[in-house]
PDB file of N, CA, C and O in Angstrom:
ATOM      1  N   MET A   1     -38.190  17.738-131.754  1.00  0.00           N
ATOM      2  CA  MET A   1     -38.196  18.922-130.915  1.00  0.00           C
ATOM      3  C   MET A   1     -39.606  19.505-130.929  1.00  0.00           C
ATOM      4  O   MET A   1     -40.233  19.642-131.980  1.00  0.00           O
ATOM      5  N   LYS A   2     -40.078  19.838-129.756  1.00  0.00           N
ATOM      6  CA  LYS A   2     -41.393  20.457-129.650  1.00  0.00           C
ATOM      7  C   LYS A   2     -41.307  21.926-130.042  1.00  0.00           C
ATOM      8  O   LYS A   2     -40.250  22.551-129.957  1.00  0.00           O
ATOM      9  N   PHE A   3     -42.446  22.460-130.473  1.00  0.00           N
ATOM     10  CA  PHE A   3     -42.487  23.845-130.937  1.00  0.00           C
ATOM     11  C   PHE A   3     -42.044  24.820-129.852  1.00  0.00           C
ATOM     12  O   PHE A   3     -41.320  25.773-130.141  1.00  0.00           O
ATOM     13  N   ASP A   4     -42.466  24.598-128.607  1.00  0.00           N
ATOM     14  CA  ASP A   4     -42.075  25.494-127.517  1.00  0.00           C
ATOM     15  C   ASP A   4     -40.563  25.487-127.300  1.00  0.00           C
ATOM     16  O   ASP A   4     -39.963  26.527-127.030  1.00  0.00           O
ATOM     17  N   GLN A   5     -39.957  24.316-127.417  1.00  0.00           N
ATOM     18  CA  GLN A   5     -38.503  24.222-127.294  1.00  0.00           C
ATOM     19  C   GLN A   5     -37.829  24.975-128.437  1.00  0.00           C
ATOM     20  O   GLN A   5     -36.837  25.672-128.226  1.00  0.00           O
ATOM     21  N   ALA A   6     -38.364  24.834-129.633  1.00  0.00           N
ATOM     22  CA  ALA A   6     -37.806  25.530-130.802  1.00  0.00           C
ATOM     23  C   ALA A   6     -37.902  27.045-130.618  1.00  0.00           C
ATOM     24  O   ALA A   6     -36.990  27.773-131.010  1.00  0.00           O
ATOM     25  N   LYS A   7     -38.990  27.523-130.028  1.00  0.00           N
ATOM     26  CA  LYS A   7     -39.141  28.961-129.792  1.00  0.00           C
ATOM     27  C   LYS A   7     -38.087  29.477-128.826  1.00  0.00           C
ATOM     28  O   LYS A   7     -37.535  30.559-129.026  1.00  0.00           O
ATOM     29  N   VAL A   8     -37.805  28.710-127.781  1.00  0.00           N
ATOM     30  CA  VAL A   8     -36.793  29.123-126.799  1.00  0.00           C
ATOM     31  C   VAL A   8     -35.418  29.175-127.459  1.00  0.00           C
ATOM     32  O   VAL A   8     -34.674  30.140-127.284  1.00  0.00           O
ATOM     33  N   ILE A   9     -35.089  28.149-128.206  1.00  0.00           N
ATOM     34  CA  ILE A   9     -33.785  28.110-128.888  1.00  0.00           C
ATOM     35  C   ILE A   9     -33.678  29.252-129.889  1.00  0.00           C
ATOM     36  O   ILE A   9     -32.634  29.895-129.996  1.00  0.00           O
ATOM     37  N   ALA A  10     -34.750  29.502-130.616  1.00  0.00           N
ATOM     38  CA  ALA A  10     -34.746  30.593-131.603  1.00  0.00           C
ATOM     39  C   ALA A  10     -34.532  31.945-130.921  1.00  0.00           C
ATOM     40  O   ALA A  10     -33.843  32.805-131.468  1.00  0.00           O
ATOM     41  N   SER A  11     -35.110  32.143-129.741  1.00  0.00           N
ATOM     42  CA  SER A  11     -34.929  33.425-129.050  1.00  0.00           C
ATOM     43  C   SER A  11     -33.480  33.614-128.611  1.00  0.00           C
ATOM     44  O   SER A  11     -32.967  34.733-128.634  1.00  0.00           O
ATOM     45  N   VAL A  12     -32.817  32.528-128.213  1.00  0.00           N
ATOM     46  CA  VAL A  12     -31.403  32.614-127.834  1.00  0.00           C
ATOM     47  C   VAL A  12     -30.557  32.941-129.062  1.00  0.00           C
ATOM     48  O   VAL A  12     -29.685  33.808-129.015  1.00  0.00           O
ATOM     49  N   LEU A  13     -30.826  32.237-130.158  1.00  0.00           N
ATOM     50  CA  LEU A  13     -30.057  32.487-131.383  1.00  0.00           C
ATOM     51  C   LEU A  13     -30.299  33.895-131.908  1.00  0.00           C
ATOM     52  O   LEU A  13     -29.378  34.539-132.409  1.00  0.00           O
ATOM     53  N   LYS A  14     -31.530  34.373-131.796  1.00  0.00           N
ATOM     54  CA  LYS A  14     -31.837  35.732-132.236  1.00  0.00           C
ATOM     55  C   LYS A  14     -31.060  36.760-131.405  1.00  0.00           C
ATOM     56  O   LYS A  14     -30.552  37.748-131.934  1.00  0.00           O
ATOM     57  N   ALA A  15     -30.979  36.510-130.100  1.00  0.00           N
ATOM     58  CA  ALA A  15     -30.237  37.428-129.231  1.00  0.00           C
ATOM     59  C   ALA A  15     -28.757  37.451-129.585  1.00  0.00           C
ATOM     60  O   ALA A  15     -28.099  38.482-129.446  1.00  0.00           O
ATOM     61  N   LEU A  16     -28.238  36.334-130.036  1.00  0.00           N
ATOM     62  CA  LEU A  16     -26.817  36.260-130.406  1.00  0.00           C
ATOM     63  C   LEU A  16     -26.545  36.776-131.820  1.00  0.00           C
ATOM     64  O   LEU A  16     -25.390  36.958-132.204  1.00  0.00           O
ATOM     65  N   ALA A  17     -27.596  37.009-132.584  1.00  0.00           N
ATOM     66  CA  ALA A  17     -27.441  37.339-134.001  1.00  0.00           C
ATOM     67  C   ALA A  17     -27.129  38.813-134.247  1.00  0.00           C
ATOM     68  O   ALA A  17     -27.721  39.443-135.123  1.00  0.00           O
ATOM     69  N   HIS A  18     -26.213  39.344-133.485  1.00  0.00           N
ATOM     70  CA  HIS A  18     -25.748  40.720-133.688  1.00  0.00           C
ATOM     71  C   HIS A  18     -24.285  40.776-133.255  1.00  0.00           C
ATOM     72  O   HIS A  18     -23.938  40.289-132.179  1.00  0.00           O
ATOM     73  N   PRO A  19     -23.434  41.361-134.078  1.00  0.00           N
ATOM     74  CA  PRO A  19     -21.999  41.400-133.748  1.00  0.00           C
ATOM     75  C   PRO A  19     -21.695  42.010-132.383  1.00  0.00           C
ATOM     76  O   PRO A  19     -20.815  41.523-131.674  1.00  0.00           O
ATOM     77  N   ALA A  20     -22.402  43.058-132.009  1.00  0.00           N
ATOM     78  CA  ALA A  20     -22.128  43.693-130.709  1.00  0.00           C
ATOM     79  C   ALA A  20     -22.458  42.746-129.559  1.00  0.00           C
ATOM     80  O   ALA A  20     -21.723  42.687-128.573  1.00  0.00           O
ATOM     81  N   ARG A  21     -23.556  42.008-129.679  1.00  0.00           N
ATOM     82  CA  ARG A  21     -23.932  41.094-128.597  1.00  0.00           C
ATOM     83  C   ARG A  21     -22.979  39.906-128.523  1.00  0.00           C
ATOM     84  O   ARG A  21     -22.693  39.407-127.434  1.00  0.00           O
ATOM     85  N   LEU A  22     -22.492  39.457-129.660  1.00  0.00           N
ATOM     86  CA  LEU A  22     -21.473  38.396-129.641  1.00  0.00           C
ATOM     87  C   LEU A  22     -20.211  38.885-128.943  1.00  0.00           C
ATOM     88  O   LEU A  22     -19.581  38.143-128.189  1.00  0.00           O
ATOM     89  N   ARG A  23     -19.847  40.135-129.198  1.00  0.00           N
ATOM     90  CA  ARG A  23     -18.667  40.700-128.551  1.00  0.00           C
ATOM     91  C   ARG A  23     -18.875  40.822-127.043  1.00  0.00           C
ATOM     92  O   ARG A  23     -17.942  40.614-126.268  1.00  0.00           O
ATOM     93  N   VAL A  24     -20.097  41.159-126.626  1.00  0.00           N
ATOM     94  CA  VAL A  24     -20.400  41.244-125.200  1.00  0.00           C
ATOM     95  C   VAL A  24     -20.214  39.879-124.547  1.00  0.00           C
ATOM     96  O   VAL A  24     -19.586  39.768-123.494  1.00  0.00           O
ATOM     97  N   VAL A  25     -20.763  38.843-125.175  1.00  0.00           N
ATOM     98  CA  VAL A  25     -20.636  37.495-124.623  1.00  0.00           C
ATOM     99  C   VAL A  25     -19.168  37.124-124.484  1.00  0.00           C
ATOM    100  O   VAL A  25     -18.755  36.602-123.448  1.00  0.00           O
ATOM    101  N   GLU A  26     -18.392  37.384-125.497  1.00  0.00           N
ATOM    102  CA  GLU A  26     -16.960  37.053-125.420  1.00  0.00           C
ATOM    103  C   GLU A  26     -16.246  37.891-124.365  1.00  0.00           C
ATOM    104  O   GLU A  26     -15.337  37.394-123.700  1.00  0.00           O
ATOM    105  N   ALA A  27     -16.636  39.139-124.201  1.00  0.00           N
ATOM    106  CA  ALA A  27     -16.008  39.985-123.182  1.00  0.00           C
ATOM    107  C   ALA A  27     -16.324  39.484-121.776  1.00  0.00           C
ATOM    108  O   ALA A  27     -15.496  39.604-120.872  1.00  0.00           O
ATOM    109  N   LEU A  28     -17.504  38.930-121.591  1.00  0.00           N
ATOM    110  CA  LEU A  28     -17.902  38.456-120.272  1.00  0.00           C
ATOM    111  C   LEU A  28     -17.251  37.126-119.901  1.00  0.00           C
ATOM    112  O   LEU A  28     -17.360  36.679-118.759  1.00  0.00           O
ATOM    113  N   VAL A  29     -16.582  36.497-120.849  1.00  0.00           N
ATOM    114  CA  VAL A  29     -15.853  35.261-120.551  1.00  0.00           C
ATOM    115  C   VAL A  29     -14.776  35.535-119.503  1.00  0.00           C
ATOM    116  O   VAL A  29     -14.517  34.701-118.636  1.00  0.00           O
ATOM    117  N   SER A  30     -14.157  36.700-119.590  1.00  0.00           N
ATOM    118  CA  SER A  30     -13.068  37.025-118.658  1.00  0.00           C
ATOM    119  C   SER A  30     -13.567  37.466-117.286  1.00  0.00           C
ATOM    120  O   SER A  30     -12.767  37.676-116.374  1.00  0.00           O
ATOM    121  N   GLY A  31     -14.882  37.608-117.134  1.00  0.00           N
ATOM    122  CA  GLY A  31     -15.440  37.969-115.838  1.00  0.00           C
ATOM    123  C   GLY A  31     -16.515  39.026-115.955  1.00  0.00           C
ATOM    124  O   GLY A  31     -16.724  39.600-117.023  1.00  0.00           O
ATOM    125  N   PRO A  32     -17.202  39.283-114.841  1.00  0.00           N
ATOM    126  CA  PRO A  32     -18.294  40.253-114.833  1.00  0.00           C
ATOM    127  C   PRO A  32     -17.823  41.657-115.189  1.00  0.00           C
ATOM    128  O   PRO A  32     -16.688  42.045-114.913  1.00  0.00           O
ATOM    129  N   LYS A  33     -18.737  42.410-115.813  1.00  0.00           N
ATOM    130  CA  LYS A  33     -18.437  43.784-116.209  1.00  0.00           C
ATOM    131  C   LYS A  33     -19.702  44.628-116.114  1.00  0.00           C
ATOM    132  O   LYS A  33     -20.814  44.103-116.173  1.00  0.00           O
ATOM    133  N   THR A  34     -19.527  45.921-115.969  1.00  0.00           N
ATOM    134  CA  THR A  34     -20.665  46.838-116.005  1.00  0.00           C
ATOM    135  C   THR A  34     -20.925  47.236-117.447  1.00  0.00           C
ATOM    136  O   THR A  34     -20.082  47.036-118.322  1.00  0.00           O
ATOM    137  N   SER A  35     -22.100  47.801-117.685  1.00  0.00           N
ATOM    138  CA  SER A  35     -22.396  48.270-119.041  1.00  0.00           C
ATOM    139  C   SER A  35     -21.460  49.409-119.427  1.00  0.00           C
ATOM    140  O   SER A  35     -21.106  49.553-120.597  1.00  0.00           O
ATOM    141  N   ALA A  36     -21.063  50.210-118.457  1.00  0.00           N
ATOM    142  CA  ALA A  36     -20.119  51.300-118.739  1.00  0.00           C
ATOM    143  C   ALA A  36     -18.773  50.746-119.183  1.00  0.00           C
ATOM    144  O   ALA A  36     -18.156  51.277-120.106  1.00  0.00           O
ATOM    145  N   ASP A  37     -18.312  49.671-118.526  1.00  0.00           N
ATOM    146  CA  ASP A  37     -17.052  49.033-118.920  1.00  0.00           C
ATOM    147  C   ASP A  37     -17.129  48.575-120.380  1.00  0.00           C
ATOM    148  O   ASP A  37     -16.224  48.826-121.176  1.00  0.00           O
ATOM    149  N   LEU A  38     -18.223  47.905-120.705  1.00  0.00           N
ATOM    150  CA  LEU A  38     -18.380  47.372-122.059  1.00  0.00           C
ATOM    151  C   LEU A  38     -18.529  48.490-123.083  1.00  0.00           C
ATOM    152  O   LEU A  38     -17.919  48.438-124.151  1.00  0.00           O
ATOM    153  N   ALA A  39     -19.332  49.496-122.766  1.00  0.00           N
ATOM    154  CA  ALA A  39     -19.573  50.595-123.704  1.00  0.00           C
ATOM    155  C   ALA A  39     -18.290  51.370-123.984  1.00  0.00           C
ATOM    156  O   ALA A  39     -18.020  51.730-125.130  1.00  0.00           O
ATOM    157  N   SER A  40     -17.505  51.628-122.954  1.00  0.00           N
ATOM    158  CA  SER A  40     -16.290  52.429-123.153  1.00  0.00           C
ATOM    159  C   SER A  40     -15.226  51.663-123.927  1.00  0.00           C
ATOM    160  O   SER A  40     -14.444  52.262-124.664  1.00  0.00           O
ATOM    161  N   SER A  41     -15.191  50.351-123.766  1.00  0.00           N
ATOM    162  CA  SER A  41     -14.161  49.592-124.468  1.00  0.00           C
ATOM    163  C   SER A  41     -14.396  49.560-125.981  1.00  0.00           C
ATOM    164  O   SER A  41     -13.460  49.330-126.746  1.00  0.00           O
ATOM    165  N   TRP A  42     -15.640  49.789-126.416  1.00  0.00           N
ATOM    166  CA  TRP A  42     -15.925  49.777-127.861  1.00  0.00           C
ATOM    167  C   TRP A  42     -16.450  51.113-128.365  1.00  0.00           C
ATOM    168  O   TRP A  42     -16.902  51.217-129.506  1.00  0.00           O
ATOM    169  N   ARG A  43     -16.390  52.128-127.522  1.00  0.00           N
ATOM    170  CA  ARG A  43     -16.863  53.459-127.896  1.00  0.00           C
ATOM    171  C   ARG A  43     -18.305  53.418-128.410  1.00  0.00           C
ATOM    172  O   ARG A  43     -18.634  53.969-129.461  1.00  0.00           O
ATOM    173  N   VAL A  44     -19.131  52.756-127.639  1.00  0.00           N
ATOM    174  CA  VAL A  44     -20.558  52.647-127.926  1.00  0.00           C
ATOM    175  C   VAL A  44     -21.288  53.429-126.849  1.00  0.00           C
ATOM    176  O   VAL A  44     -20.854  53.454-125.697  1.00  0.00           O
ATOM    177  N   GLY A  45     -22.381  54.061-127.208  1.00  0.00           N
ATOM    178  CA  GLY A  45     -23.167  54.799-126.227  1.00  0.00           C
ATOM    179  C   GLY A  45     -23.721  53.889-125.147  1.00  0.00           C
ATOM    180  O   GLY A  45     -24.002  52.713-125.377  1.00  0.00           O
ATOM    181  N   GLN A  46     -23.871  54.467-123.961  1.00  0.00           N
ATOM    182  CA  GLN A  46     -24.387  53.709-122.821  1.00  0.00           C
ATOM    183  C   GLN A  46     -25.781  53.154-123.108  1.00  0.00           C
ATOM    184  O   GLN A  46     -26.072  52.014-122.747  1.00  0.00           O
ATOM    185  N   SER A  47     -26.643  53.936-123.747  1.00  0.00           N
ATOM    186  CA  SER A  47     -28.002  53.466-124.011  1.00  0.00           C
ATOM    187  C   SER A  47     -28.009  52.326-125.027  1.00  0.00           C
ATOM    188  O   SER A  47     -28.810  51.398-124.912  1.00  0.00           O
ATOM    189  N   THR A  48     -27.134  52.390-126.008  1.00  0.00           N
ATOM    190  CA  THR A  48     -27.029  51.306-126.993  1.00  0.00           C
ATOM    191  C   THR A  48     -26.561  50.028-126.323  1.00  0.00           C
ATOM    192  O   THR A  48     -27.107  48.953-126.572  1.00  0.00           O
ATOM    193  N   MET A  49     -25.549  50.143-125.471  1.00  0.00           N
ATOM    194  CA  MET A  49     -25.047  48.967-124.769  1.00  0.00           C
ATOM    195  C   MET A  49     -26.118  48.396-123.845  1.00  0.00           C
ATOM    196  O   MET A  49     -26.262  47.178-123.744  1.00  0.00           O
ATOM    197  N   SER A  50     -26.857  49.250-123.182  1.00  0.00           N
ATOM    198  CA  SER A  50     -27.916  48.785-122.294  1.00  0.00           C
ATOM    199  C   SER A  50     -28.981  48.006-123.060  1.00  0.00           C
ATOM    200  O   SER A  50     -29.491  47.004-122.558  1.00  0.00           O
ATOM    201  N   ARG A  51     -29.321  48.450-124.260  1.00  0.00           N
ATOM    202  CA  ARG A  51     -30.304  47.716-125.079  1.00  0.00           C
ATOM    203  C   ARG A  51     -29.785  46.328-125.437  1.00  0.00           C
ATOM    204  O   ARG A  51     -30.524  45.346-125.359  1.00  0.00           O
ATOM    205  N   HIS A  52     -28.518  46.248-125.828  1.00  0.00           N
ATOM    206  CA  HIS A  52     -27.937  44.944-126.154  1.00  0.00           C
ATOM    207  C   HIS A  52     -27.937  44.033-124.926  1.00  0.00           C
ATOM    208  O   HIS A  52     -28.291  42.858-125.023  1.00  0.00           O
ATOM    209  N   LEU A  53     -27.547  44.566-123.791  1.00  0.00           N
ATOM    210  CA  LEU A  53     -27.507  43.775-122.562  1.00  0.00           C
ATOM    211  C   LEU A  53     -28.907  43.320-122.148  1.00  0.00           C
ATOM    212  O   LEU A  53     -29.078  42.195-121.678  1.00  0.00           O
ATOM    213  N   THR A  54     -29.893  44.174-122.316  1.00  0.00           N
ATOM    214  CA  THR A  54     -31.269  43.802-121.990  1.00  0.00           C
ATOM    215  C   THR A  54     -31.725  42.609-122.815  1.00  0.00           C
ATOM    216  O   THR A  54     -32.356  41.693-122.286  1.00  0.00           O
ATOM    217  N   LEU A  55     -31.413  42.611-124.100  1.00  0.00           N
ATOM    218  CA  LEU A  55     -31.783  41.477-124.956  1.00  0.00           C
ATOM    219  C   LEU A  55     -31.081  40.195-124.514  1.00  0.00           C
ATOM    220  O   LEU A  55     -31.685  39.123-124.515  1.00  0.00           O
ATOM    221  N   LEU A  56     -29.820  40.304-124.140  1.00  0.00           N
ATOM    222  CA  LEU A  56     -29.081  39.126-123.682  1.00  0.00           C
ATOM    223  C   LEU A  56     -29.628  38.609-122.351  1.00  0.00           C
ATOM    224  O   LEU A  56     -29.663  37.401-122.122  1.00  0.00           O
ATOM    225  N   VAL A  57     -30.047  39.507-121.489  1.00  0.00           N
ATOM    226  CA  VAL A  57     -30.646  39.100-120.214  1.00  0.00           C
ATOM    227  C   VAL A  57     -31.981  38.413-120.474  1.00  0.00           C
ATOM    228  O   VAL A  57     -32.258  37.359-119.903  1.00  0.00           O
ATOM    229  N   GLN A  58     -32.812  39.006-121.333  1.00  0.00           N
ATOM    230  CA  GLN A  58     -34.118  38.423-121.640  1.00  0.00           C
ATOM    231  C   GLN A  58     -33.995  37.028-122.249  1.00  0.00           C
ATOM    232  O   GLN A  58     -34.858  36.175-122.039  1.00  0.00           O
ATOM    233  N   ALA A  59     -32.929  36.802-122.997  1.00  0.00           N
ATOM    234  CA  ALA A  59     -32.708  35.492-123.621  1.00  0.00           C
ATOM    235  C   ALA A  59     -32.110  34.488-122.640  1.00  0.00           C
ATOM    236  O   ALA A  59     -32.001  33.303-122.955  1.00  0.00           O
ATOM    237  N   GLY A  60     -31.723  34.955-121.453  1.00  0.00           N
ATOM    238  CA  GLY A  60     -31.159  34.061-120.452  1.00  0.00           C
ATOM    239  C   GLY A  60     -29.680  33.772-120.629  1.00  0.00           C
ATOM    240  O   GLY A  60     -29.146  32.861-119.997  1.00  0.00           O
ATOM    241  N   ILE A  61     -29.016  34.532-121.478  1.00  0.00           N
ATOM    242  CA  ILE A  61     -27.594  34.337-121.750  1.00  0.00           C
ATOM    243  C   ILE A  61     -26.742  35.052-120.707  1.00  0.00           C
ATOM    244  O   ILE A  61     -25.673  34.571-120.329  1.00  0.00           O
ATOM    245  N   VAL A  62     -27.221  36.195-120.249  1.00  0.00           N
ATOM    246  CA  VAL A  62     -26.495  37.060-119.317  1.00  0.00           C
ATOM    247  C   VAL A  62     -27.383  37.308-118.100  1.00  0.00           C
ATOM    248  O   VAL A  62     -28.607  37.371-118.216  1.00  0.00           O
ATOM    249  N   GLU A  63     -26.758  37.446-116.942  1.00  0.00           N
ATOM    250  CA  GLU A  63     -27.455  37.804-115.709  1.00  0.00           C
ATOM    251  C   GLU A  63     -26.993  39.177-115.266  1.00  0.00           C
ATOM    252  O   GLU A  63     -25.837  39.551-115.467  1.00  0.00           O
ATOM    253  N   ALA A  64     -27.905  39.928-114.658  1.00  0.00           N
ATOM    254  CA  ALA A  64     -27.587  41.245-114.128  1.00  0.00           C
ATOM    255  C   ALA A  64     -27.714  41.213-112.613  1.00  0.00           C
ATOM    256  O   ALA A  64     -28.678  40.667-112.076  1.00  0.00           O
ATOM    257  N   HIS A  65     -26.733  41.804-111.919  1.00  0.00           N
ATOM    258  CA  HIS A  65     -26.747  41.871-110.459  1.00  0.00           C
ATOM    259  C   HIS A  65     -26.441  43.296-110.029  1.00  0.00           C
ATOM    260  O   HIS A  65     -25.550  43.944-110.580  1.00  0.00           O
ATOM    261  N   ASN A  66     -27.185  43.780-109.040  1.00  0.00           N
ATOM    262  CA  ASN A  66     -26.904  45.100-108.504  1.00  0.00           C
ATOM    263  C   ASN A  66     -25.694  45.042-107.594  1.00  0.00           C
ATOM    264  O   ASN A  66     -25.577  44.161-106.742  1.00  0.00           O
ATOM    265  N   ALA A  67     -24.799  45.994-107.789  1.00  0.00           N
ATOM    266  CA  ALA A  67     -23.616  46.148-106.940  1.00  0.00           C
ATOM    267  C   ALA A  67     -23.555  47.615-106.551  1.00  0.00           C
ATOM    268  O   ALA A  67     -22.885  48.419-107.198  1.00  0.00           O
ATOM    269  N   GLY A  68     -24.258  47.944-105.494  1.00  0.00           N
ATOM    270  CA  GLY A  68     -24.369  49.351-105.124  1.00  0.00           C
ATOM    271  C   GLY A  68     -25.246  50.056-106.138  1.00  0.00           C
ATOM    272  O   GLY A  68     -26.376  49.640-106.393  1.00  0.00           O
ATOM    273  N   GLN A  69     -24.723  51.123-106.713  1.00  0.00           N
ATOM    274  CA  GLN A  69     -25.481  51.874-107.717  1.00  0.00           C
ATOM    275  C   GLN A  69     -25.228  51.367-109.135  1.00  0.00           C
ATOM    276  O   GLN A  69     -25.813  51.877-110.091  1.00  0.00           O
ATOM    277  N   ARG A  70     -24.383  50.393-109.269  1.00  0.00           N
ATOM    278  CA  ARG A  70     -24.054  49.850-110.586  1.00  0.00           C
ATOM    279  C   ARG A  70     -24.715  48.504-110.788  1.00  0.00           C
ATOM    280  O   ARG A  70     -25.050  47.800-109.835  1.00  0.00           O
ATOM    281  N   VAL A  71     -24.894  48.163-112.060  1.00  0.00           N
ATOM    282  CA  VAL A  71     -25.381  46.835-112.416  1.00  0.00           C
ATOM    283  C   VAL A  71     -24.219  46.108-113.072  1.00  0.00           C
ATOM    284  O   VAL A  71     -23.585  46.621-113.995  1.00  0.00           O
ATOM    285  N   VAL A  72     -23.952  44.914-112.582  1.00  0.00           N
ATOM    286  CA  VAL A  72     -22.849  44.106-113.090  1.00  0.00           C
ATOM    287  C   VAL A  72     -23.447  42.935-113.868  1.00  0.00           C
ATOM    288  O   VAL A  72     -24.393  42.291-113.415  1.00  0.00           O
ATOM    289  N   TYR A  73     -22.884  42.676-115.035  1.00  0.00           N
ATOM    290  CA  TYR A  73     -23.374  41.610-115.909  1.00  0.00           C
ATOM    291  C   TYR A  73     -22.357  40.482-115.971  1.00  0.00           C
ATOM    292  O   TYR A  73     -21.147  40.707-115.968  1.00  0.00           O
ATOM    293  N   ARG A  74     -22.884  39.256-116.027  1.00  0.00           N
ATOM    294  CA  ARG A  74     -22.023  38.095-116.192  1.00  0.00           C
ATOM    295  C   ARG A  74     -22.779  37.060-117.010  1.00  0.00           C
ATOM    296  O   ARG A  74     -24.002  37.116-117.131  1.00  0.00           O
ATOM    297  N   LEU A  75     -22.030  36.115-117.567  1.00  0.00           N
ATOM    298  CA  LEU A  75     -22.660  35.032-118.319  1.00  0.00           C
ATOM    299  C   LEU A  75     -23.470  34.173-117.355  1.00  0.00           C
ATOM    300  O   LEU A  75     -22.974  33.773-116.302  1.00  0.00           O
ATOM    301  N   SER A  76     -24.701  33.895-117.715  1.00  0.00           N
ATOM    302  CA  SER A  76     -25.520  33.034-116.863  1.00  0.00           C
ATOM    303  C   SER A  76     -25.309  31.575-117.227  1.00  0.00           C
ATOM    304  O   SER A  76     -25.455  30.694-116.380  1.00  0.00           O
ATOM    305  N   GLN A  77     -24.971  31.319-118.467  1.00  0.00           N
ATOM    306  CA  GLN A  77     -24.755  29.963-118.949  1.00  0.00           C
ATOM    307  C   GLN A  77     -23.449  29.905-119.735  1.00  0.00           C
ATOM    308  O   GLN A  77     -23.462  30.102-120.950  1.00  0.00           O
ATOM    309  N   PRO A  78     -22.335  29.643-119.083  1.00  0.00           N
ATOM    310  CA  PRO A  78     -21.066  29.552-119.816  1.00  0.00           C
ATOM    311  C   PRO A  78     -21.105  28.523-120.945  1.00  0.00           C
ATOM    312  O   PRO A  78     -20.263  28.557-121.842  1.00  0.00           O
ATOM    313  N   SER A  79     -22.074  27.615-120.908  1.00  0.00           N
ATOM    314  CA  SER A  79     -22.191  26.620-121.977  1.00  0.00           C
ATOM    315  C   SER A  79     -22.495  27.264-123.327  1.00  0.00           C
ATOM    316  O   SER A  79     -22.343  26.624-124.368  1.00  0.00           O
ATOM    317  N   ILE A  80     -22.920  28.515-123.316  1.00  0.00           N
ATOM    318  CA  ILE A  80     -23.176  29.217-124.585  1.00  0.00           C
ATOM    319  C   ILE A  80     -21.888  29.299-125.410  1.00  0.00           C
ATOM    320  O   ILE A  80     -21.933  29.415-126.635  1.00  0.00           O
ATOM    321  N   LEU A  81     -20.755  29.238-124.734  1.00  0.00           N
ATOM    322  CA  LEU A  81     -19.470  29.297-125.432  1.00  0.00           C
ATOM    323  C   LEU A  81     -19.267  28.072-126.314  1.00  0.00           C
ATOM    324  O   LEU A  81     -18.617  28.163-127.356  1.00  0.00           O
ATOM    325  N   ARG A  82     -19.812  26.929-125.913  1.00  0.00           N
ATOM    326  CA  ARG A  82     -19.740  25.731-126.764  1.00  0.00           C
ATOM    327  C   ARG A  82     -20.531  25.947-128.049  1.00  0.00           C
ATOM    328  O   ARG A  82     -20.120  25.514-129.125  1.00  0.00           O
ATOM    329  N   CYS A  83     -21.653  26.612-127.924  1.00  0.00           N
ATOM    330  CA  CYS A  83     -22.467  26.932-129.099  1.00  0.00           C
ATOM    331  C   CYS A  83     -21.671  27.809-130.071  1.00  0.00           C
ATOM    332  O   CYS A  83     -21.631  27.546-131.273  1.00  0.00           O
ATOM    333  N   LEU A  84     -21.041  28.849-129.533  1.00  0.00           N
ATOM    334  CA  LEU A  84     -20.258  29.750-130.377  1.00  0.00           C
ATOM    335  C   LEU A  84     -19.075  29.028-131.004  1.00  0.00           C
ATOM    336  O   LEU A  84     -18.726  29.279-132.157  1.00  0.00           O
ATOM    337  N   SER A  85     -18.469  28.142-130.249  1.00  0.00           N
ATOM    338  CA  SER A  85     -17.356  27.359-130.779  1.00  0.00           C
ATOM    339  C   SER A  85     -17.830  26.476-131.931  1.00  0.00           C
ATOM    340  O   SER A  85     -17.141  26.342-132.943  1.00  0.00           O
ATOM    341  N   GLY A  86     -19.004  25.875-131.772  1.00  0.00           N
ATOM    342  CA  GLY A  86     -19.561  25.048-132.837  1.00  0.00           C
ATOM    343  C   GLY A  86     -19.829  25.838-134.097  1.00  0.00           C
ATOM    344  O   GLY A  86     -19.613  25.339-135.202  1.00  0.00           O
ATOM    345  N   VAL A  87     -20.295  27.061-133.948  1.00  0.00           N
ATOM    346  CA  VAL A  87     -20.539  27.923-135.117  1.00  0.00           C
ATOM    347  C   VAL A  87     -19.225  28.265-135.796  1.00  0.00           C
ATOM    348  O   VAL A  87     -19.138  28.269-137.024  1.00  0.00           O
ATOM    349  N   ARG A  88     -18.196  28.555-134.994  1.00  0.00           N
ATOM    350  CA  ARG A  88     -16.882  28.840-135.584  1.00  0.00           C
ATOM    351  C   ARG A  88     -16.365  27.643-136.376  1.00  0.00           C
ATOM    352  O   ARG A  88     -15.833  27.805-137.474  1.00  0.00           O
ATOM    353  N   GLU A  89     -16.520  26.450-135.822  1.00  0.00           N
ATOM    354  CA  GLU A  89     -16.085  25.238-136.522  1.00  0.00           C
ATOM    355  C   GLU A  89     -16.863  25.051-137.814  1.00  0.00           C
ATOM    356  O   GLU A  89     -16.281  24.723-138.848  1.00  0.00           O
ATOM    357  N   LEU A  90     -18.157  25.255-137.763  1.00  0.00           N
ATOM    358  CA  LEU A  90     -19.002  25.119-138.954  1.00  0.00           C
ATOM    359  C   LEU A  90     -18.538  26.100-140.023  1.00  0.00           C
ATOM    360  O   LEU A  90     -18.435  25.749-141.199  1.00  0.00           O
ATOM    361  N   ARG A  91     -18.260  27.319-139.611  1.00  0.00           N
ATOM    362  CA  ARG A  91     -17.814  28.345-140.561  1.00  0.00           C
ATOM    363  C   ARG A  91     -16.450  27.982-141.155  1.00  0.00           C
ATOM    364  O   ARG A  91     -16.227  28.165-142.351  1.00  0.00           O
ATOM    365  N   ALA A  92     -15.540  27.471-140.325  1.00  0.00           N
ATOM    366  CA  ALA A  92     -14.198  27.098-140.801  1.00  0.00           C
ATOM    367  C   ALA A  92     -14.281  25.941-141.782  1.00  0.00           C
ATOM    368  O   ALA A  92     -13.529  25.902-142.756  1.00  0.00           O
ATOM    369  N   GLU A  93     -15.178  25.003-141.542  1.00  0.00           N
ATOM    370  CA  GLU A  93     -15.319  23.847-142.438  1.00  0.00           C
ATOM    371  C   GLU A  93     -15.907  24.220-143.784  1.00  0.00           C
ATOM    372  O   GLU A  93     -15.666  23.539-144.780  1.00  0.00           O
ATOM    373  N   SER A  94     -16.686  25.308-143.820  1.00  0.00           N
ATOM    374  CA  SER A  94     -17.338  25.679-145.072  1.00  0.00           C
ATOM    375  C   SER A  94     -16.448  26.524-145.971  1.00  0.00           C
ATOM    376  O   SER A  94     -16.841  26.861-147.087  1.00  0.00           O
ATOM    377  N   ARG A  95     -15.287  26.860-145.514  1.00  0.00           N
ATOM    378  CA  ARG A  95     -14.371  27.671-146.347  1.00  0.00           C
ATOM    379  C   ARG A  95     -13.540  26.835-147.249  1.00  0.00           C
ATOM    380  O   ARG A  95     -12.727  27.364-148.007  1.00  0.00           O
TER     381      ARG A  95
END
């Protein structure tokens, strides 16, 4: 693996390395949502949720689309779910 490739992968893993962002990814599996939808479902402040979503967008995991005055977020790469599944399997095997 080239160093540049490793940097890209590391940035994706870093973006996923927070429980709230993992929950966002799993919530978006069921379909697009606004930051308000996500924030209210977990009683998190709008600004906190926006920061998490910004990191996920920057990592290329989530896409943001304008829908009128709202921004709607969706998974940009559903294949990220295979990564999460692999981590779950790794964790289950180590117990």
